KOLKEDREN-653290 format. One record per residue: x, y, z of N, C-alpha, C in turn; residue in three letters; residue number from 1. Coordinates in Angstrom, 2 decimals. Layout:
BEGIN
mimar n.X:X&n.Y:Y&n.Z:Z&ca.X:X&ca.Y:Y&ca.Z:Z&c.X:X&c.Y:Y&c.Z:Z&residuo:Ala&num:NUM
...
***
This chain:
BEGIN
mimar n.X:96.21&n.Y:-89.72&n.Z:-11.11&ca.X:96.86&ca.Y:-88.52&ca.Z:-11.62&c.X:96.65&c.Y:-87.37&c.Z:-10.66&residuo:Met&num:1
mimar n.X:95.44&n.Y:-87.27&n.Z:-10.12&ca.X:95.11&ca.Y:-86.19&ca.Z:-9.20&c.X:96.00&c.Y:-86.28&c.Z:-7.95&residuo:Glu&num:2
mimar n.X:96.28&n.Y:-87.51&n.Z:-7.55&ca.X:97.13&ca.Y:-87.75&ca.Z:-6.38&c.X:98.48&c.Y:-87.16&c.Z:-6.59&residuo:Phe&num:3
mimar n.X:99.05&n.Y:-87.35&n.Z:-7.77&ca.X:100.40&ca.Y:-86.79&ca.Z:-8.09&c.X:100.37&c.Y:-85.25&c.Z:-8.11&residuo:Leu&num:4
mimar n.X:99.28&n.Y:-84.68&n.Z:-8.63&ca.X:99.16&ca.Y:-83.24&ca.Z:-8.70&c.X:99.09&c.Y:-82.67&c.Z:-7.25&residuo:Glu&num:5
mimar n.X:98.28&n.Y:-83.32&n.Z:-6.38&ca.X:98.18&ca.Y:-82.89&ca.Z:-5.01&c.X:99.50&c.Y:-82.99&c.Z:-4.29&residuo:Asp&num:6
mimar n.X:100.18&n.Y:-84.10&n.Z:-4.55&ca.X:101.51&ca.Y:-84.32&ca.Z:-3.95&c.X:102.48&c.Y:-83.26&c.Z:-4.41&residuo:Leu&num:7
mimar n.X:102.47&n.Y:-82.97&n.Z:-5.67&ca.X:103.34&ca.Y:-81.94&ca.Z:-6.23&c.X:103.07&c.Y:-80.56&c.Z:-5.61&residuo:Gly&num:8
mimar n.X:101.78&n.Y:-80.27&n.Z:-5.45&ca.X:101.41&ca.Y:-78.99&ca.Z:-4.85&c.X:101.86&c.Y:-78.91&c.Z:-3.41&residuo:Gln&num:9
mimar n.X:101.69&n.Y:-79.98&n.Z:-2.66&ca.X:102.12&ca.Y:-80.01&ca.Z:-1.23&c.X:103.63&c.Y:-79.93&c.Z:-1.11&residuo:Lys&num:10
mimar n.X:104.33&n.Y:-80.57&n.Z:-2.00&ca.X:105.82&ca.Y:-80.49&ca.Z:-1.99&c.X:106.22&c.Y:-79.04&c.Z:-2.31&residuo:Val&num:11
mimar n.X:105.58&n.Y:-78.41&n.Z:-3.25&ca.X:105.86&ca.Y:-77.03&ca.Z:-3.60&c.X:105.62&c.Y:-76.09&c.Z:-2.40&residuo:Gly&num:12
mimar n.X:104.51&n.Y:-76.28&n.Z:-1.73&ca.X:104.19&ca.Y:-75.46&ca.Z:-0.56&c.X:105.23&c.Y:-75.66&c.Z:0.56&residuo:Glu&num:13
mimar n.X:105.64&n.Y:-76.92&n.Z:0.77&ca.X:106.62&ca.Y:-77.23&ca.Z:1.79&c.X:107.95&c.Y:-76.56&c.Z:1.46&residuo:Thr&num:14
mimar n.X:108.36&n.Y:-76.63&n.Z:0.21&ca.X:109.60&ca.Y:-75.97&ca.Z:-0.20&c.X:109.55&c.Y:-74.51&c.Z:0.03&residuo:Val&num:15
mimar n.X:108.41&n.Y:-73.88&n.Z:-0.24&ca.X:108.26&ca.Y:-72.43&ca.Z:-0.03&c.X:108.39&c.Y:-72.09&c.Z:1.46&residuo:Lys&num:16
mimar n.X:107.74&n.Y:-72.89&n.Z:2.31&ca.X:107.83&ca.Y:-72.66&ca.Z:3.74&c.X:109.27&c.Y:-72.80&c.Z:4.23&residuo:Val&num:17
mimar n.X:109.96&n.Y:-73.81&n.Z:3.76&ca.X:111.34&ca.Y:-74.05&ca.Z:4.14&c.X:112.20&c.Y:-72.84&c.Z:3.69&residuo:Ile&num:18
mimar n.X:111.97&n.Y:-72.38&n.Z:2.50&ca.X:112.69&ca.Y:-71.23&ca.Z:1.96&c.X:112.45&c.Y:-69.99&c.Z:2.79&residuo:Gly&num:19
mimar n.X:111.19&n.Y:-69.76&n.Z:3.16&ca.X:110.84&ca.Y:-68.60&ca.Z:4.00&c.X:111.54&c.Y:-68.68&c.Z:5.35&residuo:Asp&num:20
mimar n.X:111.52&n.Y:-69.86&n.Z:5.94&ca.X:112.15&ca.Y:-70.06&ca.Z:7.24&c.X:113.67&c.Y:-69.85&c.Z:7.16&residuo:Lys&num:21
mimar n.X:114.26&n.Y:-70.31&n.Z:6.07&ca.X:115.71&ca.Y:-70.11&ca.Z:5.89&c.X:116.06&c.Y:-68.64&c.Z:5.81&residuo:Ser&num:22
mimar n.X:115.26&n.Y:-67.87&n.Z:5.10&ca.X:115.48&ca.Y:-66.43&ca.Z:5.02&c.X:115.35&c.Y:-65.79&c.Z:6.39&residuo:Gln&num:23
mimar n.X:114.36&n.Y:-66.26&n.Z:7.14&ca.X:114.15&ca.Y:-65.75&ca.Z:8.51&c.X:115.39&c.Y:-66.02&c.Z:9.38&residuo:Gln&num:24
mimar n.X:115.89&n.Y:-67.22&n.Z:9.33&ca.X:117.06&ca.Y:-67.58&ca.Z:10.13&c.X:118.27&c.Y:-66.75&c.Z:9.72&residuo:Val&num:25
mimar n.X:118.46&n.Y:-66.54&n.Z:8.41&ca.X:119.57&ca.Y:-65.70&ca.Z:7.96&c.X:119.42&c.Y:-64.28&c.Z:8.46&residuo:Ile&num:26
mimar n.X:118.24&n.Y:-63.71&n.Z:8.36&ca.X:118.00&ca.Y:-62.36&ca.Z:8.84&c.X:118.24&c.Y:-62.22&c.Z:10.32&residuo:Glu&num:27
mimar n.X:117.77&n.Y:-63.19&n.Z:11.11&ca.X:117.97&ca.Y:-63.15&ca.Z:12.55&c.X:119.47&c.Y:-63.24&c.Z:12.88&residuo:Ile&num:28
mimar n.X:120.18&n.Y:-64.07&n.Z:12.14&ca.X:121.64&ca.Y:-64.14&ca.Z:12.32&c.X:122.32&c.Y:-62.85&c.Z:12.06&residuo:Gly&num:29
mimar n.X:121.92&n.Y:-62.19&n.Z:10.97&ca.X:122.49&ca.Y:-60.90&ca.Z:10.60&c.X:122.24&c.Y:-59.86&c.Z:11.68&residuo:Arg&num:30
mimar n.X:120.99&n.Y:-59.83&n.Z:12.18&ca.X:120.65&ca.Y:-58.89&ca.Z:13.25&c.X:121.44&c.Y:-59.20&c.Z:14.52&residuo:Ile&num:31
mimar n.X:121.59&n.Y:-60.46&n.Z:14.86&ca.X:122.36&ca.Y:-60.81&ca.Z:16.05&c.X:123.83&c.Y:-60.33&c.Z:15.94&residuo:Asn&num:32
mimar n.X:124.38&n.Y:-60.42&n.Z:14.76&ca.X:125.75&ca.Y:-59.93&ca.Z:14.54&c.X:125.78&c.Y:-58.41&c.Z:14.74&residuo:Ile&num:33
mimar n.X:124.79&n.Y:-57.74&n.Z:14.26&ca.X:124.70&ca.Y:-56.28&ca.Z:14.43&c.X:124.55&c.Y:-55.93&c.Z:15.88&residuo:Glu&num:34
mimar n.X:123.77&n.Y:-56.68&n.Z:16.63&ca.X:123.64&ca.Y:-56.48&ca.Z:18.10&c.X:124.99&c.Y:-56.63&c.Z:18.76&residuo:Ile&num:35
mimar n.X:125.71&n.Y:-57.68&n.Z:18.39&ca.X:127.03&ca.Y:-57.89&ca.Z:18.97&c.X:127.99&c.Y:-56.74&c.Z:18.71&residuo:Gly&num:36
mimar n.X:127.93&n.Y:-56.17&n.Z:17.51&ca.X:128.80&ca.Y:-55.02&ca.Z:17.18&c.X:128.41&c.Y:-53.81&c.Z:18.01&residuo:Lys&num:37
mimar n.X:127.10&n.Y:-53.60&n.Z:18.21&ca.X:126.66&ca.Y:-52.48&ca.Z:19.04&c.X:127.11&c.Y:-52.67&c.Z:20.48&residuo:Glu&num:38
mimar n.X:126.98&n.Y:-53.88&n.Z:21.00&ca.X:127.42&ca.Y:-54.16&ca.Z:22.36&c.X:128.93&c.Y:-53.94&c.Z:22.53&residuo:Glu&num:39
mimar n.X:129.73&n.Y:-54.32&n.Z:21.54&ca.X:131.15&ca.Y:-54.09&ca.Z:21.58&c.X:131.45&c.Y:-52.60&c.Z:21.58&residuo:Ala&num:40
mimar n.X:130.73&n.Y:-51.83&n.Z:20.76&ca.X:130.90&ca.Y:-50.37&ca.Z:20.75&c.X:130.56&c.Y:-49.76&c.Z:22.13&residuo:Ser&num:41
mimar n.X:129.53&n.Y:-50.27&n.Z:22.76&ca.X:129.14&ca.Y:-49.78&ca.Z:24.07&c.X:130.25&c.Y:-50.04&c.Z:25.07&residuo:Ile&num:42
mimar n.X:130.86&n.Y:-51.20&n.Z:25.06&ca.X:131.93&ca.Y:-51.51&ca.Z:25.97&c.X:133.10&c.Y:-50.52&c.Z:25.78&residuo:Lys&num:43
mimar n.X:133.42&n.Y:-50.19&n.Z:24.52&ca.X:134.47&ca.Y:-49.22&ca.Z:24.27&c.X:134.10&c.Y:-47.84&c.Z:24.79&residuo:Lys&num:44
mimar n.X:132.84&n.Y:-47.50&n.Z:24.64&ca.X:132.39&ca.Y:-46.19&ca.Z:25.15&c.X:132.45&c.Y:-46.17&c.Z:26.68&residuo:Leu&num:45
mimar n.X:132.09&n.Y:-47.27&n.Z:27.34&ca.X:132.20&ca.Y:-47.32&ca.Z:28.79&c.X:133.66&c.Y:-47.09&c.Z:29.21&residuo:Tyr&num:46
mimar n.X:134.60&n.Y:-47.67&n.Z:28.49&ca.X:136.02&ca.Y:-47.46&ca.Z:28.82&c.X:136.37&c.Y:-46.01&c.Z:28.65&residuo:Ala&num:47
mimar n.X:135.91&n.Y:-45.36&n.Z:27.60&ca.X:136.19&ca.Y:-43.94&ca.Z:27.38&c.X:135.62&c.Y:-43.08&c.Z:28.46&residuo:Lys&num:48
mimar n.X:134.42&n.Y:-43.39&n.Z:28.93&ca.X:133.79&ca.Y:-42.66&ca.Z:30.02&c.X:134.66&c.Y:-42.80&c.Z:31.28&residuo:Val&num:49
mimar n.X:135.04&n.Y:-44.03&n.Z:31.53&ca.X:135.90&ca.Y:-44.25&ca.Z:32.73&c.X:137.20&c.Y:-43.47&c.Z:32.64&residuo:Gly&num:50
mimar n.X:137.80&n.Y:-43.47&n.Z:31.49&ca.X:139.05&ca.Y:-42.74&ca.Z:31.27&c.X:138.84&c.Y:-41.23&c.Z:31.47&residuo:Glu&num:51
mimar n.X:137.73&n.Y:-40.70&n.Z:30.94&ca.X:137.41&ca.Y:-39.28&ca.Z:31.08&c.X:137.18&c.Y:-38.93&c.Z:32.55&residuo:Ala&num:52
mimar n.X:136.49&n.Y:-39.76&n.Z:33.26&ca.X:136.26&ca.Y:-39.52&ca.Z:34.69&c.X:137.55&c.Y:-39.54&c.Z:35.44&residuo:Val&num:53
mimar n.X:138.42&n.Y:-40.48&n.Z:35.15&ca.X:139.70&ca.Y:-40.55&ca.Z:35.84&c.X:140.53&c.Y:-39.32&c.Z:35.56&residuo:Tyr&num:54
mimar n.X:140.61&n.Y:-38.88&n.Z:34.30&ca.X:141.36&ca.Y:-37.66&ca.Z:33.93&c.X:140.78&c.Y:-36.43&c.Z:34.68&residuo:Arg&num:55
mimar n.X:139.48&n.Y:-36.35&n.Z:34.69&ca.X:138.84&ca.Y:-35.20&ca.Z:35.38&c.X:139.20&c.Y:-35.23&c.Z:36.84&residuo:Ala&num:56
mimar n.X:139.19&n.Y:-36.36&n.Z:37.45&ca.X:139.50&ca.Y:-36.52&ca.Z:38.88&c.X:140.97&c.Y:-36.20&c.Z:39.16&residuo:His&num:57
mimar n.X:141.84&n.Y:-36.74&n.Z:38.33&ca.X:143.26&ca.Y:-36.58&ca.Z:38.59&c.X:143.82&c.Y:-35.21&c.Z:38.23&residuo:Ser&num:58
mimar n.X:143.25&n.Y:-34.55&n.Z:37.24&ca.X:143.76&ca.Y:-33.25&ca.Z:36.82&c.X:142.85&c.Y:-32.07&c.Z:37.19&residuo:Lys&num:59
mimar n.X:141.69&n.Y:-32.40&n.Z:37.66&ca.X:140.74&ca.Y:-31.33&ca.Z:38.00&c.X:140.12&c.Y:-30.73&c.Z:36.75&residuo:Gly&num:60
mimar n.X:140.25&n.Y:-31.41&n.Z:35.59&ca.X:139.67&ca.Y:-30.93&ca.Z:34.32&c.X:138.16&c.Y:-31.02&c.Z:34.39&residuo:Asp&num:61
mimar n.X:137.54&n.Y:-30.16&n.Z:33.60&ca.X:136.07&ca.Y:-30.20&ca.Z:33.45&c.X:135.76&c.Y:-30.97&c.Z:32.14&residuo:Asp&num:62
mimar n.X:135.55&n.Y:-32.26&n.Z:32.27&ca.X:135.26&ca.Y:-33.09&ca.Z:31.11&c.X:133.80&c.Y:-33.53&c.Z:31.08&residuo:Thr&num:63
mimar n.X:132.97&n.Y:-32.76&n.Z:31.76&ca.X:131.51&ca.Y:-33.14&ca.Z:31.85&c.X:130.91&c.Y:-33.21&c.Z:30.45&residuo:Ala&num:64
mimar n.X:131.28&n.Y:-32.31&n.Z:29.57&ca.X:130.68&ca.Y:-32.30&ca.Z:28.22&c.X:131.04&c.Y:-33.59&c.Z:27.45&residuo:Glu&num:65
mimar n.X:132.32&n.Y:-33.98&n.Z:27.58&ca.X:132.74&ca.Y:-35.24&ca.Z:26.91&c.X:131.98&c.Y:-36.42&c.Z:27.49&residuo:Ile&num:66
mimar n.X:131.86&n.Y:-36.45&n.Z:28.78&ca.X:131.13&ca.Y:-37.55&ca.Z:29.44&c.X:129.68&c.Y:-37.53&c.Z:28.98&residuo:Ile&num:67
mimar n.X:129.07&n.Y:-36.38&n.Z:28.93&ca.X:127.66&ca.Y:-36.28&ca.Z:28.50&c.X:127.50&c.Y:-36.81&c.Z:27.07&residuo:Asp&num:68
mimar n.X:128.44&n.Y:-36.44&n.Z:26.16&ca.X:128.38&ca.Y:-36.91&ca.Z:24.78&c.X:128.52&c.Y:-38.41&c.Z:24.73&residuo:Asp&num:69
mimar n.X:129.43&n.Y:-38.98&n.Z:25.48&ca.X:129.65&ca.Y:-40.44&ca.Z:25.48&c.X:128.42&c.Y:-41.14&c.Z:26.04&residuo:Leu&num:70
mimar n.X:127.85&n.Y:-40.59&n.Z:27.09&ca.X:126.65&ca.Y:-41.20&ca.Z:27.68&c.X:125.48&c.Y:-41.16&c.Z:26.73&residuo:Cys&num:71
mimar n.X:125.36&n.Y:-40.07&n.Z:25.98&ca.X:124.30&ca.Y:-39.95&ca.Z:24.96&c.X:124.48&c.Y:-40.98&c.Z:23.89&residuo:Gln&num:72
mimar n.X:125.73&n.Y:-41.19&n.Z:23.42&ca.X:125.98&ca.Y:-42.19&ca.Z:22.39&c.X:125.67&c.Y:-43.59&c.Z:22.90&residuo:Glu&num:73
mimar n.X:126.03&n.Y:-43.86&n.Z:24.19&ca.X:125.69&ca.Y:-45.16&ca.Z:24.76&c.X:124.16&c.Y:-45.38&c.Z:24.76&residuo:Ile&num:74
mimar n.X:123.44&n.Y:-44.34&n.Z:25.16&ca.X:121.97&ca.Y:-44.43&ca.Z:25.17&c.X:121.41&c.Y:-44.73&c.Z:23.79&residuo:Gly&num:75
mimar n.X:121.97&n.Y:-44.07&n.Z:22.77&ca.X:121.52&ca.Y:-44.27&ca.Z:21.40&c.X:121.81&c.Y:-45.71&c.Z:20.94&residuo:Glu&num:76
mimar n.X:122.96&n.Y:-46.23&n.Z:21.32&ca.X:123.29&ca.Y:-47.60&ca.Z:20.93&c.X:122.40&c.Y:-48.61&c.Z:21.64&residuo:Arg&num:77
mimar n.X:122.05&n.Y:-48.36&n.Z:22.92&ca.X:121.12&ca.Y:-49.26&ca.Z:23.59&c.X:119.76&c.Y:-49.21&c.Z:22.95&residuo:Trp&num:78
mimar n.X:119.33&n.Y:-48.05&n.Z:22.48&ca.X:118.07&ca.Y:-47.93&ca.Z:21.77&c.X:118.10&c.Y:-48.72&c.Z:20.47&residuo:Asn&num:79
mimar n.X:119.24&n.Y:-48.67&n.Z:19.77&ca.X:119.40&ca.Y:-49.42&ca.Z:18.53&c.X:119.30&c.Y:-50.92&c.Z:18.79&residuo:Arg&num:80
mimar n.X:119.92&n.Y:-51.37&n.Z:19.89&ca.X:119.89&ca.Y:-52.78&ca.Z:20.22&c.X:118.43&c.Y:-53.21&c.Z:20.53&residuo:Ile&num:81
mimar n.X:117.69&n.Y:-52.32&n.Z:21.23&ca.X:116.28&ca.Y:-52.64&ca.Z:21.50&c.X:115.50&c.Y:-52.77&c.Z:20.20&residuo:Lys&num:82
mimar n.X:115.73&n.Y:-51.86&n.Z:19.25&ca.X:115.08&ca.Y:-51.95&ca.Z:17.96&c.X:115.40&c.Y:-53.24&c.Z:17.22&residuo:Glu&num:83
mimar n.X:116.66&n.Y:-53.62&n.Z:17.26&ca.X:117.07&ca.Y:-54.88&ca.Z:16.60&c.X:116.43&c.Y:-56.08&c.Z:17.25&residuo:Leu&num:84
mimar n.X:116.38&n.Y:-56.09&n.Z:18.58&ca.X:115.75&ca.Y:-57.23&ca.Z:19.27&c.X:114.23&c.Y:-57.27&c.Z:18.98&residuo:Lys&num:85
mimar n.X:113.61&n.Y:-56.09&n.Z:18.88&ca.X:112.19&ca.Y:-56.05&ca.Z:18.49&c.X:112.00&c.Y:-56.64&c.Z:17.13&residuo:Asp&num:86
mimar n.X:112.93&n.Y:-56.34&n.Z:16.20&ca.X:112.85&ca.Y:-56.86&ca.Z:14.84&c.X:112.96&c.Y:-58.39&c.Z:14.83&residuo:Arg&num:87
mimar n.X:113.85&n.Y:-58.92&n.Z:15.68&ca.X:113.96&ca.Y:-60.36&ca.Z:15.80&c.X:112.67&c.Y:-60.98&c.Z:16.28&residuo:Ile&num:88
mimar n.X:112.04&n.Y:-60.34&n.Z:17.32&ca.X:110.77&ca.Y:-60.86&ca.Z:17.84&c.X:109.71&c.Y:-60.84&c.Z:16.72&residuo:Arg&num:89
mimar n.X:109.70&n.Y:-59.78&n.Z:15.89&ca.X:108.75&ca.Y:-59.73&ca.Z:14.79&c.X:108.98&c.Y:-60.89&c.Z:13.80&residuo:Glu&num:90
mimar n.X:110.25&n.Y:-61.15&n.Z:13.50&ca.X:110.55&ca.Y:-62.22&ca.Z:12.55&c.X:110.16&c.Y:-63.58&c.Z:13.11&residuo:Leu&num:91
mimar n.X:110.28&n.Y:-63.76&n.Z:14.41&ca.X:110.01&ca.Y:-65.05&ca.Z:15.00&c.X:108.51&c.Y:-65.29&c.Z:15.22&residuo:Lys&num:92
mimar n.X:107.72&n.Y:-64.20&n.Z:15.26&ca.X:106.29&ca.Y:-64.36&ca.Z:15.52&c.X:105.60&c.Y:-64.91&c.Z:14.29&residuo:Ser&num:93
mimar n.X:104.60&n.Y:-65.73&n.Z:14.50&ca.X:103.91&ca.Y:-66.40&ca.Z:13.37&c.X:103.14&c.Y:-65.45&c.Z:12.50&residuo:Pro&num:94
***
């Protein structure tokens, strides 16, 4: 009888570990999706910076403020990506 109780306890512990790992995998997947969205936003911002630089060059406009704002947003998004990657490392560490 004790054997069955021990077996039941070990099965219960194993199920808990599997459940915890499943949650971890789901969370990492969600974070990776968020990283992908941030990277896509950065690509769009790069295009806007390029467009602003081109307009400034071709028209002689002073678009430095627009470029500064876009560069600041790009920096913020890179920081967010770093935070998300740090979170993934935390989830993966034992």
